[in-house]
Phi, psi and omega in degrees: 000315181294319179299316179301315181296317180294319181295318177296317181296318179297316180294319178296321179297318179291326175297318178293317181299319184283323190246354182216036180223048174065022181046051186301334186284348181286145176238023184274352181277091181217151183263143173227152181300133180241328178059051178256354183269134179295139181300339183282350184242016177290120184281165173295145175225134172241128180261130180249124182237102173285137185219120176231114179054057181242040184300326184288332189242345190297319183291312176296325177298309183294325178301318180289329178287319182288342180261016180298136177272072185245132187278343178268186180280129185235135174232145178236124184241118175257132175249110179282105190268070175065033182294148177245005184245015178082019181305314182298316179296320178296323178296319182292341181274352182290131178303133184223070187296337183259006178065038183269342193263135171232128178248122183252133173275117186294145177274168181298139185287126177286161177297140178095353179254142165284153184300313182297316184290331175295320177294317179297319180300316179297320176293324179299320181297321177290320182298323181296334178281344186255349179237147179278185186297335180264007185275181182234155172240127178256122175261125179216175184253161185279001179245025183241137175256144185236134169300152181299339181262002188296309183298315180301321180293319178296313181296319180301317178297314181297317181291318184293322185255007179062043184267149177263338176216132174237119183230147180224143169279111182288165177288121183274153178298134184211069183243316181288165180299319179296319179295316181296328180281319194249331185291316178305325179294331177299314178296317180298312181291326176299314179293332177291322178287322183232076182305124188300321181298323179287321176300320185279353181268114181300337181278348180267147178277350182291129179226138179200163177203159177249120191299341181293334179213107176226107175260122184228142177294136179301317182299320179289320179299320178291325181298322182272358179097013177075186180298337181303333182293339179242029192302333181257002186287139175264341170251067193291327183296313180289327176296318178296317178298321180297317179297319181293318181292321177296332179277006178092009180283155178258134185246154167224131174229127181211185177262138181264146168244004187239011178213142187223136173276139176248015177284120182274146170240093191285336181219170180299329180296323178297319181288322175305311181295325178296319179290312185296337182303323185232359186300311181286333173299315179302328181269013176059031178057031185256118176299328180293313179295323177300313180299315179297323179295315180294320177297315180297315179294323177297319179295318185281323188255318188267320181302316179301326177296314179298315181294320181293328183272322189238355179283175178228152173057230184297327179298315179295318180298315180293323176297316178295321179295321178296317178296323179296315180297320178298314182296317180298320182293337183272344185300317179300324178292317177298321178297321178301323180268005179057045179247158182298138176297342179296339178295343177297336180294336181271002186302319177299324178293318178296318178299322178296323176298315179294323176299314181296320179294325177295316176296319178299323177299317179292319179298315178302318181296312185285346173272000178085007181277336178060213183253131176249131178205128179054046178060024172241151178243137179233136172241174180304324183288324187284342181240006182293000000 
């Protein structure tokens, strides 16, 4: 009786996920250059790049930003956030024939701020001086490369649809064996948490953003109180999107074909740490929510495997059907990364890895280790 109930519940959950959860599995929401905006109305844009120990990537990142084929006035602001590897000096060496680049030496982080957001805030203050009231501020990371048309495409989307925030999930690095196995699932699970169609629907309360590319109207950023309103958040991109949507702003979240992350994850341990950094934060540091999450993930991912292998009759059929729906839902993501569809068969194993990393995130927190990122440690108290 219990097996039947669990098998039915798992299959029903997959039916809901596929057909009543914002079609999270789709990867077709992406921007391409259209060039429908008149050259006379291109607004000012200031790009803010927080950078801490990014010696390997800062120069190629800035080169792509400074070479943007953008018809309006463009400024690029790098905030050197206490780097020890010469990131700031390397940034100043990047050729800047049009005088677009400003490199700021970050000040000491005040209590209550996360390191990245303190750097972004300092860049935001400079950006406000460089764009007028109708301008935009683009928040991006120091490990991302941009097509020359990327910025123009983002602004065009915002202007055409009257959007206050345009955000894109950039193409993530996927070269090592660990990346090919685990990184596509990161994009898949992110979309499951923040279905893009729901984020883009003004009537939905769901709000989300991908931190690698966030274009926001200066006027809207000022309306919500700036980056300071999320100063302690460790999932800062989604927190900012939530504040903007609550203020009546319109959001767009999609997949990018014009920006790429070059941050490598050479082994499974690197990806584990990336997940654990924010997993328990996402669960609001709640053991109860963690327990419910693990039970839910076990029902959706692990129980169907058990039923398909060891169940009988209808239980085995329902377990197999759940696995089939899970695999089918993963195929568009694998296609985006140009990987074999056979990798969908490993999705329950990958999900188990993410479950374990989530538990590890909670264990780290309750052991007092908190979150480690860029040689900084954060606990619930330090960012509350």
